[in-house]
C-alpha positions as CSV (number, residue, x, y, z in Angstrom):
1,M,-9.9,4.8,-7.5
2,R,-11.3,1.6,-8.9
3,R,-12.9,3.6,-11.7
4,L,-9.6,5.4,-12.4
5,F,-7.7,2.1,-12.4
6,L,-10.1,0.4,-14.8
7,R,-10.2,3.2,-17.3
8,F,-6.4,3.6,-17.3
9,Y,-5.9,-0.2,-17.7
10,L,-8.4,-0.4,-20.6
11,F,-6.9,2.6,-22.2
12,I,-3.3,1.2,-22.0
13,L,-4.5,-2.2,-23.4
14,L,-6.3,-0.6,-26.3
15,V,-3.5,1.7,-27.1
16,L,-0.9,-1.1,-27.1
17,L,-3.1,-3.2,-29.4
18,A,-3.8,-0.3,-31.8
19,V,-0.2,1.0,-31.9
20,G,1.2,-2.5,-32.2
21,W,-1.1,-3.4,-35.0
22,S,-0.4,-0.1,-36.9
23,V,3.4,-0.4,-36.6
24,E,3.3,-4.1,-37.6
25,R,1.3,-3.2,-40.8
26,L,3.9,-0.5,-41.6
27,W,6.7,-2.9,-41.1
28,E,5.1,-5.5,-43.4
29,Q,4.6,-2.9,-46.1
30,S,8.2,-1.8,-45.7
31,Q,9.3,-5.4,-46.2
32,S,7.6,-5.7,-49.6
33,P,10.4,-6.1,-52.1
34,E,11.0,-3.8,-55.0
35,L,12.8,-6.1,-57.4
36,P,15.7,-4.7,-59.5
37,G,15.0,-4.1,-63.2
38,W,17.3,-6.8,-64.3
39,V,15.1,-9.4,-62.6
40,E,12.2,-8.4,-64.8
41,L,14.4,-8.5,-67.9
42,L,15.5,-12.0,-66.8
43,G,12.0,-13.2,-66.5
44,Q,11.1,-11.8,-69.9
45,S,14.1,-13.5,-71.5
46,L,13.2,-16.8,-69.8
47,A,9.6,-16.6,-70.9
48,Y,10.7,-15.8,-74.5
49,Q,13.0,-18.7,-74.7
50,L,10.6,-21.1,-73.2
51,A,8.0,-20.1,-75.8
52,A,10.4,-21.3,-78.6
53,P,9.5,-24.8,-79.6
54,E,13.0,-25.8,-80.6
55,Q,14.4,-25.5,-77.0
56,S,13.4,-27.6,-74.0
57,A,13.1,-26.3,-70.5
58,E,16.3,-28.0,-69.5
59,Q,18.2,-26.3,-72.3
60,V,16.8,-22.9,-71.4
61,A,17.7,-23.3,-67.7
62,A,21.2,-24.4,-68.7
63,Q,21.8,-21.4,-71.0
64,L,20.6,-19.0,-68.3
65,N,22.5,-20.8,-65.6
66,L,19.3,-21.4,-63.6
67,G,18.3,-24.4,-61.6
68,L,15.3,-26.4,-62.7
69,Q,13.1,-28.6,-60.5
70,P,9.7,-30.1,-61.4
71,L,7.1,-29.8,-58.6
72,P,3.5,-31.0,-58.1
73,P,1.0,-28.3,-59.3
74,Q,-0.6,-28.0,-55.8
75,S,2.7,-27.7,-53.9
76,I,2.4,-24.0,-53.6
77,A,-0.6,-22.0,-52.4
78,W,-1.3,-19.7,-55.3
79,S,-3.5,-16.7,-55.3
80,D,-6.4,-16.7,-57.9
81,A,-4.6,-14.3,-60.2
82,E,-1.3,-16.2,-60.0
83,Y,-3.0,-19.5,-60.7
84,Q,-4.9,-18.1,-63.7
85,A,-1.6,-16.8,-65.1
86,L,-0.1,-20.2,-64.8
87,E,-3.0,-21.8,-66.6
88,R,-2.5,-19.3,-69.4
89,G,1.1,-20.5,-69.7
90,Q,2.6,-17.3,-68.3
91,L,5.8,-17.1,-66.1
92,V,5.0,-16.2,-62.5
93,P,7.9,-14.9,-60.2
94,L,7.8,-15.4,-56.4
95,F,10.1,-13.7,-54.0
96,S,11.3,-15.4,-50.8
97,D,14.3,-14.8,-48.5
98,N,16.2,-12.4,-50.9
99,Q,15.7,-15.0,-53.7
100,V,13.4,-15.0,-56.8
101,Y,11.9,-18.2,-58.3
102,F,10.2,-18.4,-61.7
103,Y,7.3,-20.8,-62.1
104,Q,5.6,-22.1,-65.3
105,M,2.9,-24.7,-65.8
106,L,4.0,-27.1,-68.7
107,Q,1.8,-30.1,-69.5
108,D,0.2,-30.3,-66.1
109,Q,3.6,-30.1,-64.4
110,L,4.9,-27.1,-62.4
111,L,8.5,-26.1,-63.3
112,Q,10.6,-24.1,-60.9
113,F,13.5,-22.0,-62.2
114,G,16.0,-20.6,-59.9
115,P,16.8,-19.4,-57.4
116,V,18.2,-16.0,-58.4
117,Q,19.8,-14.0,-55.5
118,V,18.5,-10.5,-55.1
119,E,20.0,-7.9,-52.8
120,V,17.3,-6.0,-50.9
121,P,18.2,-3.0,-48.8
122,A,17.9,-3.7,-45.1
123,H,15.4,-1.6,-43.1
124,N,16.4,0.0,-39.8
125,T,14.2,-1.7,-37.2
126,Y,15.1,0.9,-34.6
127,L,13.0,3.5,-36.6
128,F,9.9,1.3,-36.1
129,T,10.7,0.8,-32.4
130,L,11.1,4.6,-32.1
131,L,7.8,5.1,-33.9
132,F,6.1,2.6,-31.6
133,F,7.2,4.4,-28.4
134,L,6.5,7.8,-30.0
135,L,2.9,6.9,-30.7
136,L,2.5,5.3,-27.3
137,G,3.9,8.4,-25.6
138,I,1.5,10.7,-27.6
139,A,-1.5,8.5,-26.6
140,L,-0.5,8.5,-22.9
141,A,0.0,12.2,-23.0
142,G,-3.4,12.7,-24.5
143,F,-4.9,10.5,-21.6
144,L,-2.9,11.9,-18.7
145,W,-3.1,15.6,-19.7
146,P,-6.8,16.0,-18.5
147,V,-5.9,14.1,-15.4
148,A,-3.0,16.3,-14.6
149,R,-5.1,19.4,-15.3
150,D,-7.9,18.2,-13.0
151,I,-5.3,17.4,-10.3
152,E,-3.9,21.0,-10.6
153,T,-7.5,22.4,-10.4
154,L,-8.2,20.3,-7.3
155,Q,-5.0,21.4,-5.7
156,R,-5.8,25.0,-6.4
157,Q,-9.2,24.6,-4.9
158,L,-7.8,23.0,-1.8
159,R,-5.3,25.8,-1.5
160,Q,-8.0,28.4,-1.8
161,F,-10.1,26.6,0.8
162,G,-7.2,26.5,3.2
163,Q,-6.6,30.2,2.8
164,G,-10.2,31.5,2.8
165,M,-12.4,28.6,3.8
166,Q,-14.6,28.9,0.8
167,L,-16.0,26.1,-1.3
168,P,-14.9,26.0,-5.0
169,D,-17.2,27.8,-7.3
170,Q,-16.6,25.4,-10.2
171,P,-16.4,21.7,-9.2
172,L,-14.8,19.2,-11.6
173,P,-17.1,17.9,-14.4
174,E,-18.7,14.5,-13.9
175,R,-16.8,13.1,-16.8
176,S,-13.5,13.7,-15.1
177,L,-11.7,10.7,-13.6
178,L,-11.1,12.7,-10.4
179,A,-14.8,13.7,-10.0
180,P,-15.4,11.2,-7.1
181,I,-12.3,12.5,-5.3
182,A,-13.4,16.1,-5.9
183,G,-16.9,15.2,-4.5
184,S,-15.3,13.7,-1.4
185,V,-13.2,16.8,-0.9
186,Q,-16.2,19.0,-1.2
187,Q,-18.1,16.9,1.3
188,M,-15.2,17.1,3.7
189,A,-15.0,20.9,3.2
190,R,-18.7,21.3,4.0
191,Q,-18.2,19.3,7.2
192,I,-15.2,21.4,8.2
193,L,-17.2,24.6,7.6
194,R,-20.1,23.3,9.6
195,L,-17.8,22.3,12.5
196,M,-16.1,25.7,12.4
197,S,-19.4,27.5,12.4
198,L,-20.5,25.4,15.5
199,Q,-17.2,26.2,17.2
200,R,-17.6,30.0,16.6
201,E,-21.2,29.9,17.8
202,M,-20.3,28.1,20.9
203,T,-17.4,30.4,21.6
204,H,-19.6,33.5,21.2
205,A,-22.3,32.0,23.3
206,V,-20.0,30.9,26.1
207,S,-18.1,34.2,26.1
208,H,-21.3,36.4,26.2
209,E,-22.9,34.2,28.8
210,L,-19.9,34.6,31.0
211,R,-20.3,38.4,31.0
212,T,-23.4,38.5,33.2
213,P,-22.1,36.3,36.1
214,L,-18.8,38.1,36.0
215,A,-20.5,41.5,36.4
216,R,-22.6,40.1,39.3
217,L,-19.5,38.8,41.0
218,K,-17.7,42.1,40.6
219,F,-20.7,44.0,42.1
220,A,-21.1,41.5,44.9
221,L,-17.4,41.6,45.7
222,E,-17.5,45.4,46.1
223,L,-20.3,45.0,48.6
224,Q,-18.5,42.4,50.7
225,A,-16.5,43.5,53.8
226,L,-13.4,41.4,53.2
227,P,-9.7,41.9,54.1
228,D,-7.9,43.9,51.4
229,S,-5.5,41.0,50.5
230,E,-8.4,38.6,49.9
231,K,-10.4,41.2,48.0
232,R,-7.4,42.0,45.7
233,A,-6.8,38.3,45.0
234,M,-10.5,37.8,44.1
235,Q,-10.5,40.9,42.0
236,Q,-7.4,39.6,40.2
237,D,-9.1,36.3,39.5
238,L,-12.1,38.2,38.1
239,A,-9.9,40.4,35.9
240,E,-8.2,37.3,34.6
241,L,-11.5,35.7,33.7
242,D,-12.6,39.0,32.1
243,Q,-9.4,39.1,30.0
244,L,-10.0,35.5,29.0
245,V,-13.5,36.3,27.7
246,D,-12.1,39.3,25.8
247,E,-9.5,37.2,24.1
248,M,-12.0,34.4,23.3
249,L,-14.3,37.0,21.7
250,D,-11.4,38.5,19.7
251,Y,-10.2,35.2,18.4
252,A,-13.7,34.1,17.5
253,R,-14.2,37.3,15.6
254,L,-10.9,36.8,13.7
255,E,-11.9,33.2,12.9
256,A,-15.3,34.3,11.6
257,Q,-13.8,35.1,8.2
258,T,-15.6,38.5,8.1
259,V,-12.7,40.8,8.9
260,R,-11.9,43.2,6.1
261,L,-8.3,44.3,5.7
262,S,-7.3,47.7,4.4
263,F,-4.0,47.5,2.7
264,E,-2.3,50.9,2.4
265,D,1.0,52.6,2.6
266,V,1.9,52.6,6.3
267,N,4.7,54.6,8.1
268,L,6.1,51.7,10.1
269,V,8.6,53.9,12.0
270,E,5.7,55.9,13.5
271,L,3.7,52.7,14.1
272,L,6.6,51.0,16.0
273,E,7.4,54.1,18.1
274,N,3.7,54.5,19.2
275,L,3.5,50.8,20.0
276,L,6.6,50.8,22.2
277,E,5.3,54.0,24.0
278,K,2.0,52.2,24.7
279,L,3.7,49.1,26.0
280,A,6.4,50.9,28.1
281,P,4.3,51.3,31.3
282,L,3.4,47.6,31.4
283,P,5.3,45.2,33.6
284,G,8.1,43.2,32.2
285,A,11.5,43.6,30.5
286,P,12.1,46.8,28.6
287,I,12.0,46.8,24.8
288,L,14.9,47.9,22.6
289,L,14.1,48.9,19.0
290,Q,16.4,48.7,16.1
291,R,14.9,50.3,12.9
292,P,15.9,52.2,9.8
293,A,15.4,56.0,9.8
294,R,12.5,55.7,7.3
295,L,10.4,52.7,6.4
296,H,7.1,52.5,4.6
297,W,5.2,49.3,3.6
298,T,1.9,48.2,2.1
299,C,-0.1,46.4,4.8
300,D,-3.0,46.7,7.2
301,G,-1.5,48.9,9.9
302,H,-4.1,48.1,12.6
303,Y,-3.8,44.3,12.4
304,L,0.0,44.5,12.0
305,E,0.2,46.5,15.2
306,R,-2.0,43.9,16.9
307,A,0.3,41.1,15.8
308,L,3.5,42.9,16.9
309,Q,1.8,43.8,20.2
310,N,1.0,40.2,20.9
311,L,4.6,39.1,20.1
312,L,6.1,41.9,22.3
313,L,3.8,41.2,25.2
314,N,4.7,37.5,25.0
315,A,8.4,38.4,25.0
316,K,8.0,40.8,28.0
317,R,6.1,38.1,29.9
318,Y,9.0,35.6,29.6
319,A,12.1,37.7,29.2
320,R,14.5,38.0,32.1
321,S,16.0,41.5,31.4
322,Q,15.7,42.5,27.8
323,V,13.5,42.3,24.6
324,L,14.8,43.3,21.2
325,L,12.7,44.3,18.3
326,S,14.5,44.7,15.0
327,V,13.2,45.6,11.5
328,Q,15.0,44.9,8.2
329,Q,14.1,44.7,4.6
330,Q,15.5,42.0,2.3
331,G,14.4,42.4,-1.3
332,S,10.7,42.1,-1.5
333,W,10.3,40.9,2.1
334,L,10.0,42.8,5.3
335,S,11.1,41.1,8.5
336,F,10.1,42.0,12.1
337,V,12.3,40.1,14.6
338,V,11.3,39.9,18.3
339,E,13.9,38.3,20.6
340,D,14.2,37.9,24.4
341,D,16.6,36.4,26.9
342,G,14.0,34.1,28.5
343,P,13.8,30.3,28.7
344,G,13.1,29.9,25.0
345,I,10.7,27.5,23.3
346,P,11.6,23.8,22.8
347,A,11.8,22.8,19.1
348,E,9.1,20.2,19.4
349,Q,6.6,22.7,20.7
350,R,7.1,25.5,18.2
351,D,4.4,24.5,15.8
352,A,1.9,23.6,18.6
353,I,2.1,27.0,20.3
354,L,0.6,28.7,17.2
355,Q,-2.6,26.8,17.9
356,P,-5.3,28.4,20.2
357,F,-5.2,27.6,23.9
358,V,-1.7,26.0,23.7
359,R,0.9,27.3,26.1
360,V,4.5,26.2,26.8
361,D,3.9,26.9,30.5
362,Q,1.0,24.5,31.2
363,S,0.8,25.6,34.8
364,R,-0.8,28.9,33.8
365,S,1.0,30.5,36.7
366,R,-0.3,33.9,37.7
367,D,3.1,35.6,37.3
368,K,3.2,34.6,33.6
369,G,-0.5,34.9,32.7
370,G,-1.8,34.4,29.1
371,F,-4.3,32.0,27.7
372,G,-2.6,30.7,24.6
373,L,-4.5,32.9,22.2
374,G,-2.0,35.6,21.4
375,L,0.3,33.6,19.1
376,A,-2.7,32.0,17.4
377,I,-4.0,35.5,16.5
378,V,-0.5,36.5,15.3
379,S,-0.5,33.5,13.0
380,R,-3.9,34.4,11.6
381,I,-2.9,37.9,10.8
382,V,0.3,36.8,9.2
383,G,-1.7,34.4,7.0
384,W,-4.0,37.2,5.9
385,H,-0.9,39.2,4.7
386,Q,0.4,36.1,2.9
387,G,3.5,36.2,5.2
388,R,5.4,33.8,7.3
389,L,6.0,33.4,11.0
390,R,9.1,31.5,12.1
391,I,10.3,30.5,15.6
392,D,14.0,30.0,16.3
393,D,16.5,30.3,19.1
394,S,17.8,33.8,19.9
395,L,21.4,34.8,20.4
396,L,20.1,36.4,23.6
397,G,19.4,33.0,24.9
398,G,15.6,32.9,24.6
399,A,13.1,32.7,21.7
400,R,13.3,34.5,18.4
401,F,10.0,35.2,16.5
402,S,10.4,36.4,12.8
403,L,7.3,37.9,11.3
404,E,7.9,38.2,7.5
405,L,5.6,40.1,5.1
406,P,5.9,40.1,1.3
407,L,5.6,43.2,-0.9
408,L,1.9,43.6,-1.8
409,Q,0.4,45.7,-4.6
410,T,-0.6,49.1,-3.4
411,G,-3.9,48.8,-5.1
412,A,-5.0,45.9,-3.0
413,K,-7.1,47.7,-0.5
414,N,-10.2,46.7,1.4
415,N,-9.7,43.1,0.8
416,N,-11.6,40.5,2.7
417,A,-9.5,38.5,5.1
418,A,-11.2,35.4,3.9
């Protein structure tokens, strides 16, 4: 930032000096008088009469109604050309404050004739002010345009990194003012990728390592002569641990950025009916479906079904008596709305529950179940589809999840989720 400040400060200083000097020179040139033709004729007449020996300078001045005043020869700072003209006896005019004076050297004495009033057209100063700010604006635009372009490039790279966790292929050039910032961003991105890689490796390792002791516990439990109630409780604990391992593995695989989506035209009516038929035997509130007669959309049917299944299971888990799934199309967006009549979700926790291992019910009671990974997976799938996931209050009294998908190009198939 110090480098950016110094370069911008020096640029502004140099631009102000250059533009100010240029406009001042133009102003001075515009102020150079263009004397009327009669002034030149008056000077010629004055010179002609002064050259006549029968008339004195006082008589000539009186005839032409001009003032006459003798001055010391060195009272005026003459240029070399003007001084040489005076020495040759020529008449020299000088312009000052809309007045013209005529000078002649006579017997080592400087005679001043005049003044003669001259009307000079006034110049519009606002034009030069406008010119100054116009040049200053052009210079600033030339300086700030590369900075704005680099900021836009950096913003695009950060957006791409946030969507796909990939480092930018073309970093900013070293001459860019934002090159140090871009370098810091790349360093941060590498650190994030490294930490995410370590997290995935740890999740995979822990999940796989849990498989073996769980299998031994299941085998040992079958061999033990225990009361049925105790054995069922222990088997339920083992099943819960097994489910946790499965969800951890699924989430780690989805976070690995290696999933390839297959976007194609999907019959959503058939997909929703098959999904509800699969979820009907599971415990929880029944699901009511509201859908159009026909509905096709470009998406990855497998992962969309997975996202809707997680939302519906979550709703069945917390609903008291009913769950409502409705589908509607609004322009270029398709909206899946899952509502329930459960306790709802507090507004301050709606963003947090989309993170992994975060649950509204921190007690993890056995009747509710869940490990806080279902909604995180839904959020991930929605992001791959460039969609939106919103959480609101439902008219049924519980929570309302809106999964919104944009219209994608049919040709976008087999795209990498990253």
